[in-house]
DOGU-822710 format. One line per 4 residues: number of its first residue (from 1); their letters; for each residue x, y, z of N, C-alpha, C, O. Coordinates in pm, whole numbers. Each point is the difference from the previous one (the first is absolute). Layout:
DOGU-822710
NUM) A) X Y Z X Y Z X Y Z X Y Z  ...
This chain:
DOGU-822710
1) XXXX) 738 1258 -339 -80 -98 -73 0 -139 69 -103 -66 13  224 27 31 12 -129 67 -75 -7 128 -43 -109 39  25 222 32 -82 3 122 -145 -21 -31 -68 -72 73  16 134 -180 -136 -20 -46 -25 -145 -42 -107 -57 26
5) XXXX) 207 -2 -92 -16 -140 -46 -5 -86 121 -79 -94 4  159 121 95 1 -83 124 -139 3 66 -50 -103 44  -10 218 -38 -136 17 63 -102 -68 -81 -92 -60 56  102 65 -194 -102 -58 -88 -2 -153 15 -104 -64 12
9) XXXX) 231 9 -15 9 -146 7 -42 -50 137 -65 -104 12  101 179 94 -42 -32 135 -151 2 17 -58 -82 71  -3 180 -138 -148 8 5 -68 -116 -74 -107 -45 42  165 0 -147 -59 -118 -68 12 -130 80 -87 -86 -4
13) XXXX) 202 74 79 15 -117 89 -95 8 110 -51 -104 43  21 222 9 -90 17 113 -142 -39 -41 -67 -74 73  22 123 -191 -136 -32 -49 -15 -150 -22 -103 -55 39  199 -14 -99 -9 -143 -19 -4 -78 134 -66 -103 12
17) XXXX) 139 156 86 6 -67 122 -130 8 78 -36 -94 71  -36 206 -85 -130 19 58 -94 -99 -59 -82 -53 75  86 23 -205 -89 -88 -69 37 -142 48 -89 -83 21  218 53 -3 43 -135 49 -59 -30 133 -52 -110 22
21) XXXX) 59 207 71 -59 -27 128 -147 -17 3 -54 -77 79  -13 153 -170 -150 -24 -20 -32 -137 -43 -98 -58 48  178 1 -140 -21 -131 -54 25 -111 109 -70 -101 9  172 129 70 29 -96 106 -106 -3 109 -30 -104 59
25) XXXX) -27 225 -33 -114 14 96 -119 -79 -59 -72 -63 76  50 63 -205 -107 -74 -60 23 -155 7 -94 -77 16  226 36 -28 29 -136 21 -23 -44 140 -41 -114 25  68 207 71 -19 -35 139 -143 -33 31 -31 -79 88
29) XXXX) -60 147 -170 -146 -17 25 -56 -121 -77 -109 -49 29  187 0 -130 -54 -106 -87 75 -133 10 -29 -94 -75  128 87 171 79 -127 12 0 -30 150 -38 84 82  82 -205 -49 10 -48 138 138 32 64 20 -23 119
33) XXXX) 72 75 -199 127 37 51 -12 117 98 -84 87 -21  163 -81 126 -3 111 93 60 124 -62 82 -5 -91  -128 117 146 50 132 -42 142 11 30 74 60 -78  -30 -114 191 139 0 44 93 -64 -106 106 53 -34
37) XXXX) -152 -172 -17 73 -75 -95 3 71 -135 105 9 -64  -222 40 22 -4 76 -128 86 127 3 71 33 -95  -81 38 209 90 122 7 145 -37 13 86 59 -65  -56 -161 153 139 -34 21 74 -68 -113 123 3 -8
41) XXXX) -202 -66 -78 66 -76 -112 -31 67 -138 88 46 -72  -214 -46 42 -39 50 -140 28 141 -20 77 36 -89  -141 53 176 8 143 -15 143 48 29 51 88 -70  12 -145 171 133 47 34 100 -36 -105 96 75 -21
45) XXXX) -114 -187 -47 90 -41 -110 -9 96 -117 102 38 -58  -227 1 24 -25 91 -111 55 139 30 71 61 -80  -107 -12 203 46 137 33 154 5 22 59 107 5  3 -227 7 145 -2 16 64 -30 -133 123 -6 -7
49) XXXX) -195 -13 -94 59 -24 -133 92 116 -42 108 -24 -55  -148 150 82 86 115 -38 144 -20 68 102 18 -66  -98 -55 193 127 -23 65 78 -110 -68 121 11 -17  -189 -115 -22 70 -117 -60 66 43 -135 119 -22 -21
53) XXXX) -197 83 -66 50 37 -134 96 111 5 96 1 -77  -117 98 166 88 115 11 133 -47 58 105 48 -43  -106 -138 138 117 -50 68 84 -83 -96 122 14 -1  -184 -100 -79 72 -68 -102 60 91 -100 114 -19 -43
57) XXXX) -188 117 6 46 105 -94 123 75 55 100 22 -67  -115 14 188 115 83 61 125 -82 16 110 57 -2  -119 -191 18 117 -74 22 50 -60 -136 117 15 -34  -201 -79 -39 41 -61 -125 28 89 -110 95 -23 -75
61) XXXX) -175 130 56 11 89 -109 79 123 30 76 48 -84  -94 6 205 60 127 36 134 -24 92 77 93 25  -59 -216 18 114 -33 87 4 92 120 105 55 33  -219 -38 34 -10 84 119 -64 -78 118 -119 15 27
65) XXXX) 199 -99 43 -60 -80 112 -40 90 111 -91 -34 77  155 151 -63 -39 91 111 -144 54 -24 -78 17 94  46 8 -221 -140 45 -37 -94 -113 31 -113 27 40  149 -146 -56 -86 -117 26 -30 -12 156 -115 -11 42
69) XXXX) 225 13 39 -17 -21 143 -76 120 57 -81 -18 90  101 135 -137 -67 123 45 -146 -8 -34 -86 40 79  57 -95 -202 -139 -14 -46 -78 -91 91 -111 34 40  165 -147 -8 -63 -110 80 -24 47 140 -113 4 47
73) XXXX) 222 34 22 -6 40 142 -79 135 12 -73 21 97  88 69 -195 -72 120 3 -148 -22 -23 -81 73 56  43 -168 -135 -141 -34 -26 -63 -57 126 -114 33 34  191 -121 36 -50 -62 120 -31 99 112 -108 -3 60
77) XXXX) 205 92 -32 -26 96 110 -105 100 -40 -78 47 83  74 -12 -214 -108 99 -51 -139 -72 16 -98 59 45  97 -191 -86 -129 -71 9 -53 -3 145 -119 23 22  201 -49 71 -37 -10 138 -40 142 51 -95 12 77
81) XXXX) 167 95 -119 -35 138 41 -136 39 -63 -82 65 64  60 -103 -183 -125 26 -71 -115 -63 68 -103 62 26  121 -194 4 -108 -73 73 -27 63 132 -115 10 42  223 35 29 -17 64 125 -83 128 -8 -89 26 81
85) XXXX) 122 50 -182 -86 121 -26 -152 -30 -12 -83 66 62  51 -170 -142 -136 -31 -22 -66 -59 133 -118 19 30  202 -89 40 -54 -54 131 -34 120 99 -99 -3 72  185 106 -74 -23 111 90 -126 80 -45 -62 68 82
89) XXXX) 27 -75 -207 -121 63 -43 -124 -75 29 -110 53 -17  123 -174 60 -112 -85 36 26 -88 125 -33 -119 4  93 182 96 44 -78 118 -111 -77 66 17 -119 27  -129 181 -1 -111 -67 70 -50 -121 -75 -17 -108 59
93) XXXX) -6 124 -190 -50 -112 -80 106 -111 -10 -32 -118 13  159 158 -37 109 -96 -26 23 -83 129 24 -120 -5  -31 188 122 27 -79 124 -105 -101 28 28 -98 70  -149 115 -121 -106 -95 26 -32 -98 -118 -79 -92 15
97) XXXX) 140 114 -125 -29 -86 -115 57 -139 13 90 -23 80  -141 -67 -155 52 -142 6 109 -17 -102 -19 15 -120  140 -49 178 117 -30 -82 52 -142 20 -4 -56 109  54 1 -222 47 -143 20 129 -8 72 79 95 -6
101) XXXX) -53 -201 72 131 -26 69 113 -22 -100 117 0 36  -154 -19 -164 101 -18 -104 96 119 -5 120 -15 -25  -174 133 51 82 122 -17 112 5 95 108 45 -39  -122 -88 159 103 -6 102 116 -96 -53 118 34 3
105) XXXX) -159 -147 -49 95 -100 -56 88 58 -110 122 -16 -1  -189 84 -91 70 65 -105 88 112 47 111 13 -52  -152 68 146 78 108 57 125 -52 63 107 60 -12  -120 -176 81 121 -61 64 100 -44 -105 120 19 14
109) XXXX) -174 -78 -122 83 -42 -110 76 118 -62 116 -17 -40  -176 130 31 65 117 -57 110 42 87 105 39 -51  -122 -44 183 105 30 96 116 -97 -15 117 39 -1  -150 -165 -12 106 -104 -20 86 22 -126 122 -19 1
113) XXXX) -193 62 -113 69 24 -120 94 123 10 110 1 -56  -155 98 126 84 116 24 120 -37 86 110 52 -19  -132 -145 116 106 -51 80 108 -76 -81 120 9 27  -166 -84 -126 92 -70 -89 89 96 -77 117 -29 -20
117) XXXX) -169 139 -22 78 103 -72 103 61 92 115 20 -40  -156 12 166 91 57 102 116 -104 26 118 37 11  -155 -163 -2 105 -106 28 100 -1 -112 120 -18 23  -170 40 -151 80 4 -116 96 124 5 119 -10 -31
121) XXXX) -176 121 71 73 126 10 119 -15 99 108 55 -22  -130 -128 129 102 -13 101 84 -129 -12 72 -38 92  -82 -27 -209 87 -111 -34 -41 -141 39 68 -98 -32  -183 89 102 -40 -127 46 -61 -97 -115 5 -123 6
125) XXXX) -59 193 -103 -57 -80 -111 62 51 -133 -65 -8 -105  182 58 108 58 59 -111 78 -103 -85 119 19 -25  -181 -124 -17 59 -99 -92 -101 -48 -96 -120 12 23  167 -69 -133 -86 -34 -111 -19 -148 -24 82 -83 40
129) XXXX) -185 53 -104 -25 -136 -51 -1 11 -153 -100 40 -60  210 -74 2 16 27 -145 17 152 -19 96 59 50  -188 2 -122 3 144 -26 -102 77 79 -16 120 -20  -57 -191 112 -109 58 73 38 -1 151 50 -101 51
133) XXXX) -75 210 18 23 12 137 -87 -91 84 -119 -12 -30  169 -52 133 -70 -84 85 -122 74 69 -101 -58 40  125 193 -32 -107 85 56 -122 -8 -88 -112 -12 49  134 19 -180 -112 -2 -94 -71 -140 3 -122 -8 -13
137) XXXX) 199 -98 30 -57 -137 5 -94 -6 129 -113 -48 -6  163 96 114 -77 -8 125 -127 88 -8 -105 -35 53  119 148 -120 -123 88 -15 -105 -71 -79 -116 -3 40  156 -56 -157 -99 -75 -78 -59 -115 75 -121 -23 -10
141) XXXX) 197 -50 84 -51 -116 85 -98 54 99 -106 -60 17  134 168 51 -81 55 101 -136 49 -68 -107 -16 58  118 72 -172 -123 48 -73 -88 -121 -32 -121 10 19  172 -119 -63 -76 -116 -38 -73 -56 128 -119 -31 -2
145) XXXX) 195 21 107 -53 -52 127 -115 95 48 -103 -48 47  122 181 -58 -101 91 49 -133 -14 -85 -110 0 54  128 -10 -188 -120 -15 -78 -73 -126 33 -123 -3 5  198 -103 17 -60 -133 35 -82 17 134 -112 -48 13
149) XXXX) 171 116 79 -64 22 133 -126 93 -27 -106 -21 58  123 118 -142 -120 86 -31 -110 -83 -62 -116 21 34  145 -110 -118 -104 -85 -74 -65 -88 108 -122 -13 -1  196 -47 92 -54 -86 99 -91 76 98 -98 -55 50
153) XXXX) 134 186 -23 -77 79 94 -118 69 -68 -90 51 66  94 -50 -200 -105 77 -67 -134 -69 1 -7 -122 -9  -100 197 19 -136 -53 5 -94 75 -90 33 38 -112  -155 -19 165 -96 74 -80 19 151 14 66 46 93
157) XXXX) -120 29 -184 17 147 2 -56 63 130 -107 -37 50  186 134 3 -34 66 125 -27 148 -29 -8 81 93  -7 -46 -221 -14 145 -34 -142 47 39 -97 -75 8  96 199 14 -129 67 35 -73 39 -126 39 94 -69
161) XXXX) -141 -163 40 -74 20 -131 -81 130 14 -79 18 92  102 69 -187 -68 134 10 -138 -9 -66 -72 99 -9  35 -218 -37 -140 -21 -49 -8 24 -150 -107 -28 -55  206 76 -18 -4 24 -139 21 -129 -75 98 -69 26
165) XXXX) -186 34 -117 9 -131 -68 117 -1 -104 35 105 -53  22 -218 28 104 -23 -94 -69 -28 -135 -69 -100 -15  89 188 -83 -71 -22 -128 78 -67 -107 -53 -29 -108  183 2 136 83 -62 -98 16 -157 38 0 -41 116
169) XXXX) 12 -31 -214 29 -148 18 148 -19 59 83 91 -8  -57 -205 64 132 -23 47 108 3 -121 114 43 18  -156 -90 -134 86 -2 -119 27 142 -39 115 33 -32  -213 53 33 18 140 -35 88 75 101 77 89 -38
173) XXXX) -89 -122 160 75 63 106 151 -35 -23 88 86 2  -63 -218 -22 138 -48 -18 61 59 -125 117 37 -2  -196 -30 -102 53 60 -128 43 145 17 111 39 -37  -203 40 93 37 143 28 110 17 98 80 92 -14
177) XXXX) -73 -175 114 107 7 93 134 -33 -66 101 62 32  -100 -157 -125 123 -36 -80 43 118 -85 119 29 -9  -215 41 -54 38 105 -87 54 120 71 92 62 -52  -145 -24 170 55 113 75 135 -40 56 88 85 15
181) XXXX) -69 -213 17 129 -44 51 109 16 -101 111 42 34  -140 -73 -157 100 20 -113 31 145 -14 116 37 -19  -216 50 29 22 146 -7 86 55 110 81 91 -21  -101 -148 143 81 42 115 148 -38 -27 89 79 32
185) XXXX) -62 -191 -87 136 -46 -28 69 89 -106 112 48 18  -184 -29 -127 57 79 -108 42 139 39 112 42 -28  -203 29 95 29 135 40 97 10 118 62 105 18  -49 -209 62 94 -5 109 138 -13 -54 91 64 52
189) XXXX) -67 -144 -156 128 -17 -55 49 134 -56 119 31 9  -204 47 -65 27 132 -59 55 88 117 95 77 -17  -156 -91 136 41 77 117 146 -20 38 65 93 50  -12 -216 -74 138 -28 34 97 91 -75 95 53 59
193) XXXX) -118 -35 -191 88 82 -79 -20 147 33 96 76 2  -223 -34 25 -20 135 37 75 32 135 61 106 11  -67 -194 86 64 18 129 152 5 -21 67 85 58  -15 -171 -137 149 5 -20 43 136 -57 104 54 38
197) XXXX) -182 -2 -127 34 139 -57 -19 107 108 81 93 9  -183 -105 71 -22 96 113 118 -1 95 44 105 48  5 -221 -21 109 -14 99 126 73 -52 73 63 77  -49 -72 -208 110 68 -62 -19 150 0 95 72 31
201) XXXX) -216 -21 -64 -27 139 -11 5 69 145 42 114 15  -86 -187 81 -4 56 138 117 -33 77 11 36 117  84 -109 -181 128 -40 72 -27 -72 129 60 32 103  -151 -130 -108 -33 -87 118 72 -132 -14 24 -45 -113
205) XXXX) 10 -17 221 52 -134 4 -105 -98 -45 -119 29 15  157 -143 -72 -91 -98 -57 -95 -56 105 -117 -26 -28  172 7 152 -89 -60 107 -105 105 38 -118 -32 15  162 156 1 -94 109 42 -108 21 -118 -119 16 25
209) XXXX) 168 -16 -148 -95 17 -106 -95 -115 -3 -119 20 -22  168 -141 42 -87 -115 4 -104 5 108 -116 -35 -22  156 79 139 -91 3 113 -104 115 -13 -114 -14 43  157 131 -103 -88 109 -10 -90 -6 -125 -122 -8 12
213) XXXX) 184 14 -131 -80 10 -124 -53 -142 -38 -120 -18 -22  211 -81 16 -45 -130 -48 -81 -73 108 -103 -61 -28  152 68 153 -71 -72 109 -138 55 17 -93 -80 15  71 211 -17 -129 58 12 -84 -28 -125 -115 -43 13
217) XXXX) 168 65 -129 -71 -18 -118 -56 -145 -18 -115 -20 -39  199 -74 69 -40 -142 -15 -86 -43 119 -58 -108 -4  47 191 109 -98 -23 109 -136 58 -32 -96 -23 74  84 99 -181 -131 59 -31 -112 -103 -17 -115 29 34
221) XXXX) 146 -151 -88 -108 -99 -10 -52 -40 137 -121 -11 19  214 -11 80 -42 -29 135 -76 119 64 -98 -22 72  144 147 -97 -66 108 56 -141 19 -56 -94 21 77  79 -29 -205 -125 18 -62 -103 -110 39 -115 27 33
225) XXXX) 164 -152 -38 -82 -113 40 -46 0 143 -113 -35 32  209 78 57 -33 8 143 -102 105 27 -93 -20 77  111 137 -142 -99 110 15 -139 -49 -42 -99 23 68  96 -90 -180 -133 -47 -49 -65 -103 96 -120 4 25
229) XXXX) 205 -97 29 -45 -107 91 -48 64 136 -100 -42 57  171 139 -12 -39 65 122 -134 73 -18 -85 5 89  71 53 -211 -120 78 -32 -119 -96 5 -106 39 49  117 -159 -96 -114 -91 0 4 -94 120 -71 -101 3
233) XXXX) 156 136 97 9 -69 131 43 -148 -12 -35 -81 86  108 48 -188 53 -139 -4 145 2 49 96 -8 -77  -87 22 214 127 11 66 88 -128 -11 123 7 -2  -191 -121 -4 77 -125 -8 83 -10 -123 118 -37 7
237) XXXX) -172 67 -114 79 -2 -129 100 113 -6 109 -15 -55  -148 130 113 96 117 2 122 -33 70 108 19 -55  -117 -71 181 113 -36 80 77 -114 -64 123 3 -3  -194 -106 -49 65 -108 -67 83 45 -124 109 -49 -27
241) XXXX) -167 143 -43 72 61 -113 137 57 39 100 -22 -68  -98 94 176 125 71 43 103 -94 48 111 -4 -52  -149 -78 159 95 -93 57 42 -102 -108 117 -38 -9  -210 -5 -71 32 -92 -107 95 58 -106 85 -70 -54
245) XXXX) -103 201 27 94 70 -91 136 8 52 98 -23 -70  -92 57 201 135 8 64 66 -133 -6 120 -5 -27  -189 -101 49 55 -139 0 47 -27 -147 114 -41 -22  -200 63 -73 37 -23 -140 111 81 -48 78 -45 -84
249) XXXX) -67 167 136 114 90 -38 137 -62 32 95 14 -76  -88 -79 187 128 -63 35 44 -107 -91 118 -16 -28  -219 -60 -22 35 -105 -99 49 57 -129 75 -63 -74  -122 190 47 54 70 -122 143 21 5 67 -9 -103
253) XXXX) -11 38 221 146 15 16 68 -129 -37 103 1 -67  -161 -115 108 56 -126 -39 1 -26 -146 98 -50 -55  -207 84 -8 -6 -18 -148 103 97 -71 65 -42 -96  -49 167 141 93 92 -54 143 -54 24 88 12 -85
257) XXXX) -66 -74 208 132 -57 26 36 -110 -99 114 -12 -44  -218 -71 10 20 -107 -93 46 56 -139 88 -58 -64  -148 166 22 30 47 -135 125 87 -1 63 14 -105  -25 46 219 115 93 7 131 -70 -10 25 -95 74
261) XXXX) 59 140 -162 133 -66 -19 114 98 31 116 -30 -29  -146 149 89 105 93 28 46 -2 144 61 96 48  -88 -202 20 40 -15 141 -128 -19 85 -111 -6 -53  130 -4 180 -108 -26 102 -96 122 1 46 115 4
265) XXXX) -178 -140 -9 -91 110 5 -16 57 135 -54 109 16  103 -184 87 -18 44 144 124 68 51 9 33 119  92 -9 -210 135 54 46 2 148 11 102 57 38  -215 12 -71 -2 144 11 15 40 146 -82 -42 82
269) XXXX) 180 120 -46 25 22 145 -1 152 34 54 41 103  -115 38 -190 1 148 31 -97 29 121 -82 -83 39  98 200 15 -73 41 116 -153 2 -19 -77 -37 88  37 84 -212 -141 13 -34 -63 -135 5 -108 -13 58
273) XXXX) 172 -91 -116 -59 -133 -3 -13 -54 145 -104 -55 36  210 72 45 -8 -51 139 -114 70 75 -77 -65 71  67 196 -87 -115 73 63 -135 -55 -44 -93 -14 79  85 -17 -210 -125 -47 -56 -31 -140 61 -113 -26 41
277) XXXX) 211 -61 -34 -14 -132 65 -52 9 136 -94 -69 39  160 160 38 -31 9 147 -144 57 25 -75 -49 85  43 152 -162 -138 63 27 -109 -89 -58 -109 -8 56  137 -63 -173 -99 -94 -54 -23 -117 98 -110 -56 7
281) XXXX) 217 19 69 -19 -112 94 -81 43 120 -83 -75 52  108 204 -9 -83 52 105 -148 6 -28 -84 -34 84  55 80 -212 -136 7 -50 -63 -141 -12 -119 -19 25  197 -74 -60 -50 -139 -8 -39 -60 132 -99 -71 13
285) XXXX) 187 103 88 -36 -48 132 -125 68 59 -82 -65 65  71 186 -86 -124 74 49 -121 -52 -67 -106 -11 62  118 -24 -193 -120 -51 -77 -39 -136 56 -119 -30 13  216 -50 19 -26 -133 62 -67 15 136 -92 -76 31
289) XXXX) 133 168 47 -58 28 131 -144 41 -16 -86 -42 78  57 122 -177 -135 50 -27 -85 -117 -43 -115 -6 43  162 -91 -128 -79 -112 -47 -28 -92 120 -106 -61 6  199 50 88 -21 -96 112 -82 56 110 -86 -69 54
293) XXXX) 110 203 -17 -70 59 115 -81 112 -44 18 111 51  -109 -130 -145 -78 110 -55 -110 42 92 -88 -79 33  93 210 11 -108 69 74 10 144 -34 79 38 -86  -157 45 151 0 139 -30 132 63 29 43 85 -79
297) XXXX) 26 -119 186 127 56 40 112 -38 -102 72 88 -49  -60 -218 18 102 -37 -93 -32 45 -142 91 13 -82  -216 11 52 -37 47 -129 36 151 -23 -12 55 -110  53 5 217 52 141 -8 156 -1 22 75 59 -77
301) XXXX) -32 -126 181 146 0 29 86 -62 -107 101 58 -39  -138 -175 -9 80 -65 -99 2 77 -134 108 21 -55  -222 21 2 3 77 -123 87 130 8 73 35 -92  -87 32 206 79 123 23 150 -38 -3 82 68 -62
305) XXXX) -48 -177 130 139 -36 1 55 -40 -136 115 30 -33  -199 -97 -45 43 -34 -139 25 127 -84 103 14 -66  -201 77 72 13 119 -73 123 81 43 68 63 -81  -43 -66 206 121 64 64 129 -61 -57 97 71 -26
309) XXXX) -98 -202 7 113 -72 -49 32 39 -145 115 11 -40  -226 11 -38 14 34 -141 55 146 -10 88 28 -81  -143 60 162 47 138 -1 142 12 46 74 86 -49  -31 -172 146 139 2 55 92 -42 -118 105 61 -19
313) XXXX) -143 -165 -60 79 -40 -111 24 117 -105 110 27 -47  -226 39 18 12 111 -94 86 110 54 76 60 -76  -84 -30 206 76 105 58 148 -33 0 80 92 -16  -37 -218 33 138 -39 2 54 -26 -139 118 -35 -14
């Protein structure tokens, strides 16, 4: 029964995420904000709300920091692997499409945040400011700086208009977008408790369960929205959604660290977590290379490498 419940809740999150991506695409066509900014900030924040609420739930309510770290890092590497899959299905068009330079800036910030966590793991940043790790403070600071840079670089929409008119007013779009966002949050929190039960029944470690069941489930919004955006050829918002979600996900660790009182959230030192950090870092570097040197060759090599990194993590 619990497996059916997991699938039903995941399906609801997926449906609402598809609607969210459609509303953001409408905003891209009816506002002067760039698709990169809309995808990197607005859509990425909403599709990352499941990670935010499930991470807070797993630390504050379930006292499972391993589930939280597995959820965030597992979501990031899955997001990149999923984006890579969609890129490989549309290599020719993706290699020639117009993408904002914002994406490379965000991708580099994601690498830097992963580096901060590695520094904490090896003791270089393993100290606190009050009850919060200095690593969390630096991650939040880097996020704020990155968003500011994104805003400064953001311009008019660069999306490829498919010619279909937007029949809703901006107010209607924002209202519906808000409603599906609330739905995504509610059902995502439920997934936390379902995943915790699955980890017990299947005798999985919390980090592994977080990366597999929770990490994948809470990445369904990004998956569904990216599929929809690739389908309508709005690659700028699609890429912005993924790299922006990975950036936002790291700040979620900082928020969870602020609420957690059972010790440092970054102190999990099991092999699974270290493997996840390493392979997620490799995927992040390849994504940044793809954003900076995008052509037909890198649009094949980098996605293949990212998918290989995800498969290597699963295998180990």
